[in-house]
N, C-alpha and C positions, 0 to 999 in steps of 0.2 A: 600420403605421408609427407611428400616433399613440402607441402605448404606449411608444415610445422618444423622443418629442419633447420631454419636460420638462414637458408641460402637464397638464391635468386627467386624461386618460386614463391618464397614466403614474402619477400621484399616486394614483389609484384602484387600478391594478394593486398598486403597491407596498404600499398600505395594506391592501388586501383579501387579497393573496396572501402577500407576503413578510414584512410586518410582523406579520401574525396568525399565519403558520405558525411564524416564528422567534421568537416572542414572548419577550422578556426585557428586564430594566430598562435595560441598555446600549443595546440596539436602539431602546428607546422613547423615548430622548432626542431622536431625530428630527433630529440634526445631520448635517453631512457627514463627520462622524468619531465614533467612540466615545471617551468620556472614561473611562479605566479607573483602578482604584486602583493605587497605588503597590506595586511587586512587589519584594521582597528576592531577591537572587540573580542568577545569571547567565541572561540571557534567551536563548532558542532561537527562531529564525524560520524558517519554510519555506513555499514557494509552490508550488503544483502545478495544472498545467492538465489538464482532462479532456475528451477529444473522442471518447469510446468510441462504437462503432457495432456493434450497434443500442444505443439508448438504455435499452432495457429487456431483461433477460436472467434466465435461471434463476438465483435466489439474490440478484438485486440489480438495480440501475439506475444510471444516472449520478449520481443525487442522493446516495445512500448512500455510492456509491464515492468522490465527491468529498470527504465528510466523513472516511471511513476513511482514504483515501490520505493526506491531509495530516495527521491525528491521527498516523498510523503514522511518518511522516517525522520529526515532532518528538520522538516517544517514542524512536526509533532513537538520538537523541542523549542518551539518559538523562535526558530531560526530562518533566515533567508538563505536558500540554497543557492550556491555560487558555481560550483564546479563538480563534474562526475568523472570517475576513471571507471573503465569497463575491461574485464578480463573474460575471453572466450575459451571454452573448451570444446573443441570440434572433433567429431568423430570421423575416422577415414571413410570416404564415400559419401558424406554428406553433400547433397545437391548444392553448387555454388549459386543456383538460381535462388533457392530458398534462403541461404545465407545473405544474398543481396537484397532480398525482401525485409529479413529481420534487421538488417543494417539500415535500410531506408526508414523503417518504422521507428527505429531509435533515434536516428538522425532528426526525424520530423518531430518526435515527441520532445527531444531536447531544444530543438528550435522553437518550438510552440512554447515551452516553459521557460525559455530564456536562460537555460542552465547548460553551458557547453561541456561535451566530453572532450577533456584534455590530455588524457593519457589512457594506456591500455596495454594489453598483452594477449597473445594468441598461441594457444597450444593444440596439437593434433595428437589424439590417442588412436590406437589401432582400432580396427572394425570389430565390434563386439565388446568394446571396453568403455564404451560411452553410450549415449542415447541421443545421437543427433548433434544437439549443442546444449551446453550449459553457460550460462552468463552470470557473472558476479560483477556488481557495481558497488563502487564506493563514492560517497558523496560528502562534500564539505560545505559548510555554510556558517553564517555569523548570527549569533543570538542578540537580541536587543538587550542593552545594559540594564534596562530598569524592569525587565520580565523574566522570571523564572518558573518554569513549567516542570512538573515532575510527577510520576505515579505516586509519590508519598505524600502529596499535599492536600488530598481530599479530606474535608472536615465534615462532621455530622451536620445536617441542615442544608449542605450543598445540593445544587440542582444538577442533574444528569441530562445532557441534550445529545440527540443523534441527528446527524446531517442528512439522512434520507433512508431509503428501503435498505433491507439487508438480503444477502444471500445471491446477489445477482451474478457476481463474478464466480463463485464456486459452482454454481449451477450452469453457467454458461459453459465453463470448461468441462464439466461432467458430462452434459447433454452432448456436447461434440466427441468426447471420448467414447462414449457408448452408443452413438449414432442414434440418440433419442431425438424425435421431432414432437413438437407441440403446436397447437393451433396459433399461439402467439409466440413470436420468438423471445428467447432468453438471451440478452446481451450482457457482456461483462460491463461493469461499472468503472473499469481502469481509467484513472485520471489524475493529474498533478493537483494537489490540494493547496500547495503554498499560497496561491491568490487568495483563496478563501480563508486561510490562516491569517494572511496579512490583514484582511478586512476585519476579521474579529479582533486581532490585537490593536488595530487603529481604533476601535470603537471604545477603548478604555475600560472596559468590563474587567473584573476581577477573576481572571482565568487561573485555575489551579492546575488542571490536567487537560492535555490533548493526546489522543491515541488513535491511530487507525487500526479497526478491527479486521486484521488480515487473517492468517492461519488460526483456526480455532473459532473464529467468528466473534460475534458481539459478547456471547456468554463468557468465553475464555478471557477476553480482553478486560471485561469488568471484574472478574475474579482475580486477575493479576493486580489490577489497581487497588482493589479491596484489601488483598494481602499487603501490598506495599505500605497503604496508608493505615492498616489496622481498623478499618472501619466496615459496616455492612452497607448493603444496598437494598432498596425496595424499588421494584420496576413496575410498570403498568403494561400489560401485554397489549391493551387496546391502543397504546400510543406508539407501538413499534411496528412500522409499516413494512409490508412484504408484498412485492409485486404478485398479482394473481398467478401467472404462469409458473413463477418460482415457488409459490406456496403449493400449487397443484403438483409440480415436480417432486418437490420434498415429500409430500403425502404419498405420491405413487412409490417413491423410493424408500420411504420410512426414514426419512431424515428430518432433523430439527433445524429450521432456518437460523436459530440462534447460534448454531455452531458452524455455519457455512462462511467460507472466506468472502471478504469484500475487498476491493482495491481502489475504491474511490468514496469512501465515507470516512466520517471520523466522530468520534465521541468526545464531548467537552464537558468538563465539570467546572462550574463557577459558583461564586457566592449567590446565594438565594436572591438577594435584592437585585442582581444584574440579571437574571434569567431571561426576563421579558424583553430587555434591550438586545441581549446577545441572540435571542431567537429571531428577532426582526432583522438585525444585520446577517445573519445566516440566510434567511429566506430571501433576502434581496440579492444574494450571489446565484449565479446559475447552477453552481454544483450543490446547492443546499436548499433548494426551493421547497423540499418537502421535509425540512428540518422540524423536529418536535421536542418537546420536554418528555422524556420517558421515564423519569424515576427521581429519586433523591437518595442522598447519602445518609445512612442512619448510624447510631452508635451500637456497635455490636463487637464484642471482644472475639467472637468466633469467626468475624469476617464472612457472614454468609451473604450470598446475593440471592435474594428472593423475589418473587414476581406474583402480583395480583393478576390472576387469569380473567380472561374475558367473561367466565362464568362466575367469577366472584370468589373463587378459592385463592389458595396461596401455595405456591411451590417453590422448592429450592432450585436455583438455576445453578448447577455445579459446574466444575471444571470439566472439560473435554476428556473422556477416557479413551485412550488409544487414538487412532487416525481414521475418521470416518471418511475423509477425502484426501488420499495421499497425492502428492505432486500437483497442488492446485496453484502454486505461485513459486 
């Protein structure tokens, strides 16, 4: 508990672990907040809490996940992420070696993304009143003046694109949690998507909406957009890719991959005349080589998301009911 008391032990923890790991000029100011340079343009801000269990999983951990998740939320607004802040809730008795690994993972993810962690906070709660570590990250970015992206801008006739396979992150976490093993490993897709988004915006296509389908998966994300825009959607199941191990694991566990979380994929909605060009741009980026056109926006006062199945039938893709995979991100 002394590491959260505000005394010498806490100062040592911050200096030796967080300040050293996240080292940058803004954090080194050592104040209660970071004094940042003036920014021209429209600011975008997002906040995200991370309570994933287990903390370490194939392809990532809560550290890199907390960086990627917030960067992606800022990027989905058409903004260039600039800075992150991080808040840690630590449970008494949590191993310092594990915390060091998490901080190192966060620091590496931030460095690779080029988005520094410039401020933070640390609290310690009594044993039994937490679950190892919870991380909240806040991101700030600047949006391009000539581009506005929003979930209420989808129009009938627009094209829906997906950057790759679905369900990888959720099933990687679940398989680790339940000690499930498969012939082929299931690895989280966690990644920072702002580079991909920048390439898409640079292409000049008429983008309406960007969204990363995290909790609730692709199905829930598309229902959110349909509700915001007052439109319907028609999807094509044959165009929605699922890695074979993920598909097998979902079938074994009775889960629908459409509702399983992703942490390195995005949904894009654009004007139909630009769909082909956007698809080319996406596939040229290493994080979207399996991008595909998966459907179109329809005129529907009910806001139904429907899908033509591989067998030629049609089904409603409804909102997620309840929580099929808790604590995935």
